[in-house]
N, C-alpha and C positions, 0 to 999 in steps of 0.2 A: 670589429672594433674601429675600423677605419671610418665607418659611418658616424660613430660617436665622436671621433676626433674631428671630423668635418662639421658636425653639429655644434661642437664647442667653439671651434674656430669661427664659424659663421655667427654664432651667438655673440662672441666677443666683437666681431666687426659690426654687427647690427647695433649693439649697445653703445659702441664707441662713436659710430658715425651718424646715427639716426637724428641726433639733435645738434650736431655740429654742422656748420655751413659748408659741407664737403660732398654731399650727395651719398646717402646710404645705398640708394639704388645702384649707382655706378659701382660702388665697392662690392655689393652683393652679387651683381652680375659677373664681375671680373673674378671674384673669389670662387663663386660657384663653378665657373668655367675652369679655373686652374685646379680645383679640387675634384672636378668631374662629378659635381653634385648638381645635376640639372634634370629637367623634366617636370611633369605635373606634380609629383609628390614633393619634389624639392621646392617648387614654387609655393606649395601649400605650407611647407615647413617655414619658409621665409615670412609668410603671412603670420603664422602662429607666434614666431619669436618677436614680431613687432609688438604683440600684446605685452611681452615682458618689458619692453622699453616703455610702453604706455604706463604700466604699473609703477615703474620707477618715478615717473612724474606725479602720479597720484599720491605716492608716498611723500614726495618732497613738497607738494602744494596742497595737501589734503585739507588743511585748515582754511585755505583761501577758497577752495571749491565748496566746502561746507557752508561758509559764510555767504558765498554768492548764491548757492541753492536756497538758503533761508530767505535771502532778500528777494529772490525770484518768486518764491511762494507767497511772499507778502506784497509782491508787485512794488518793491522798493528799488527804484532806479535813481538813487540820489546822485546829484551832480558832484563832481570832484572826487569820485571814487570808482575804481574799476568794478564793474558788475557784470551779471550774466548777459545783459543786453549788448555790451561791447563784444562778447564772444559770439553771440548770435549774428550780429551785424558782420563780424569778420569772417564767419563761416559761410554765409550765404553765397557770395560770388563763386567760390571754388566748388561748392556743392552743386550749384546750377550747371556749371561748366562740366563737372564730372558726370552728372546724370545725363546730360545732352550728348556728350562725346565719349562716354566710357568705352564703347566698343572700338571706336577709332583710335583712342589713346593706346589701348592694349594691343591692337593689331598692327599699328603703324609706328608708334613711338618707342615700343619696347624692343629696340634693336640696337646694335653696336653704334651705328651711325648717328641716330638721334641722341643717344646717351652722350656720345662724344661732343656733339654740338651743345647739349645742355651743360656739360661740365665747363666748357670754355665760356659760354655765354653767361652762366651763373657766376663765374669768376670775375668777368668783366663788370657785371652788375654790382658785385661786392666791392670792387675797387671804386666804382662810381659812388656807391652809397657812403663809403668811408670818406672820400675826398671831396664830395660835393659841399659847397659852401651853403649853409642853411642856418636859420635861427632855431635853436633848440627850445621848444615850448613845452616839452614833456620830459622832465628829468626822471620821473618814476612812472610806473604803470597807472597809478591813480591820477596822473595828469593827462593821460591819453583821452582825447575827445572821441565822440562817436564818429565824427568825420574822419579822423585819423584811423580809427578801427576799420571803417569801410575801405579806406585807401590801402591799408595793410592787407585786408581781405582780397582786394583786387590783385595785389602783388602775389598773394598766395596762389592765385590761379596759375602762375608760372611754374609752380612746383608740380603740377600735373604732367609737365614735360619731364620725363625721367632724366636724371642727371642735373637738373636745375637746383634741387635741394629745397625742401620746405623751409628750413630755418634760414638758409642763405637768402631766399627770395623775400621772406617776411622781415628779417633783420635789416636787409638793405632797403626795403620799402619803408620800414619804420623810420630809419635814419633820414631818408630823402624827404619824409613827410614831417620831420621836426622832432622826432623822439631822440633821446640819448641812446647811446649804444647799449647801455645796461637796461633801459626801459624796453627797447626793442627786443632784446634777448629774452627778458622776463615774459613779455607779452607773447612772444613766439612760443615759449615753452607752455604757457598756460593754455593757449588756444590749441596746442598740438593734441591734447588729450581727447576732446570731443571730435576733432577732425579725424585723427588717426583711428580712434575707436570705431567711428562710423564707417570709415573706409575699410578697415580690417574686417569688420563683421560682414560687410557686403562682399568682400573678396572671398571670405571663408564660405559664404553661401554659394558663390559661383564655383568654388573648388571643393565642395563637400564630398564629392565622390572619391577624393584622395585621402580623406580622413580615415585612418585605419587604427584599430585598437593595438595592433602589433607594433605600431610606430610610436606608441604613447611615451615610452621611456626616452626615445630619441628626441621627440618634440619637447619633452620636459627638460632634457639636458640643455637644449638650445634656449628654451624659454628662461630658465633660471640664470643661465650665463648672460643672456641679453639684459635681464633685469639688474643684476649686480653691476655689470660694466656700465650700463646706462646711468645708474645711480651715481657712480663715481665720476663718470664723464660730465654730467650736468653740474654737479657740485663744483668740480674743478673749473669748468668753463665759466660759471657764474663768478668765481673768485678772480679769474683772470680778465674778464671781459671789460672791466673798468679801465684797464691800462693796456691790454694786449691789442695790437693793431691787426685788424681782421684781414689786411692785405696778405698776410702770411698764409691764410687759408686759401686765398685766391691763387697764390703761387703754387700751393700744394695741388689745387684742382688742375692747374695747367700741367703739372708733372704727372698727375694721375691720368689726364687725357692722353698724354704721350704714351704711357704704359698701356692704356686701353687700346690705343691705335696699334701698337706693336703686337699685342697678344690676340686681339679680336677682329682686327680689320685688315690684316695683311695676309 
C-alpha cells in the first residue's frame, strides 16, 4: 500500500508543479528522496505520470490544437493569429540542444547540486522577467510574432537544466521579449504539449526495460492523479496570472532550494 500512497503523492506533486514556474523536477527529486521512491523503476514512473499532465493540457486546449492542425494541413499560416508554425519555431532550439547533449544532461545535470543552481537561477530570471521595463507588444497569444516565438524557444533551452523549470524560463523569456504575462503563460502551456510529449516518448524508449505489467495499477494511479491535479492547477493559474505577481514563485523557489540543500546536499 505504501507504493500506492507514494504514487498518489508524486502524481499530485507532478500535476501541481509541472506547469507552474517552480520546477517539477526539483520537487520530484526531493519528494522521491523523502518517500524512498527512487531507482530505475521510479524514474520510469515519473516519466509516465508526465503524460497525465500533458493530457490535462490537451483537454484544456483541444479546440486550439484542432484548429492549428487543420491550418497546418492547409498550409495556412495567416499573420495575426497563433498557428502551428509558431509552435514549430519555438520547439526547434530546445530539440536541437536536447538531441546534441541528451547524455550530458542526464549524467551531469541530474544531481542535487545542479538542481539547486537551477532553482535559484530560475527564480532570479523570473524576478528579472517581471520587473524588467519593456513595451508590451503581444497582449494575447494571437499577437505573438514568429521572432518572439523563436526567442521564447531559445529561453526554453534553459529548461533542459533540471530545476530551471520549463514554464518559468518560457514565461520569463516571453515577458522580456514583449508579451504580456497572460500571453506568455498561455503560449507556454500550448507549446508544452508537443515538447513534453516528444521528450516523454524518448525517455520512455530509453527506460522501456523498467515497464512492467505488474506495475500497471501503480502507474495508472499516478497518471490519473497527475491528470486531475494538473487540470485544476492550470485552470487556477490562468485565472490568477493577470493579477498575481510571479515574484512569489521566485521566493518559493528560493525556499525550496534551501530545503533541497538541507535534505540532499548536507
